[in-house]
C-alpha positions, -999 to +999 in steps of 0.1 A: +179+101+797+202+082+820+181+050+822+184+047+784+219+058+774+254+062+788+262+093+767+259+127+783+227+145+773+244+171+750+264+145+730+233+124+726+211+153+713+239+166+690+243+132+674+206+126+670+200+161+657+227+155+630+210+123+620+176+138+619+187+168+598+205+146+573+178+121+561+176+118+524+157+094+501+151+090+464+118+085+448+113+083+410+149+093+404+145+124+425+165+131+457+144+144+487+153+156+521+130+147+549+117+178+567+099+165+597+095+132+616+117+102+617+130+083+587+111+051+582+135+022+583+163+041+601+176+022+632+174+054+651+137+060+644+125+032+667+149+043+694+139+079+692+102+070+691+106+048+722+124+076+741+098+101+732+069+078+740+085+068+774+090+105+784+054+114+773+039+083+790+057+092+823+047+128+821+010+118+816+011+093+844+025+119+868+000+146+857-031+124+857-018+101+885-050+093+903-072+093+872-053+070+848-026+051+866-044+018+868-061+022+834-031+031+812-009+005+794+019+009+770+033-017+745+063-004+725+048+027+709+011+018+713-010+030+743-043+019+757-060+043+780-095+038+795-105+072+810-135+094+817-145+117+789-137+149+808-101+137+813-098+127+776-104+163+765-076+176+788-053+147+778-058+155+741-048+191+748-017+180+767-006+155+740-010+179+711+009+206+731+038+181+733+037+175+695+011+190+672+017+163+646+006+135+669-022+114+655-047+100+680-076+076+677-101+076+705-134+058+710-161+071+733-188+048+746-223+058+755-214+060+792-190+088+788-159+066+789-131+073+763-107+047+750-077+063+734 
């Protein structure tokens, strides 16, 4: 948290939790409350997505250090990984355990190499 923000962790999370729980929008003259995810268009959405992606990226680099460090790149909230297929299966499990609503796209070539 410290590299990204000067607030103490509890204040940061309290403020963000308030914002995330109070997202409303109208559609066809009906008021809705957003139940999950980040509100599209909210200035906090990009910041929160970056924080989460950074933490997840670092955790994956640490866990799969020797297998992916040189073959993993991140640009804002997009990732490119070129990894062996057996590592891709374990990586999918780890990513979905972090957040079951994550959506991943992976390509597997004939040589057993996955590109996620």
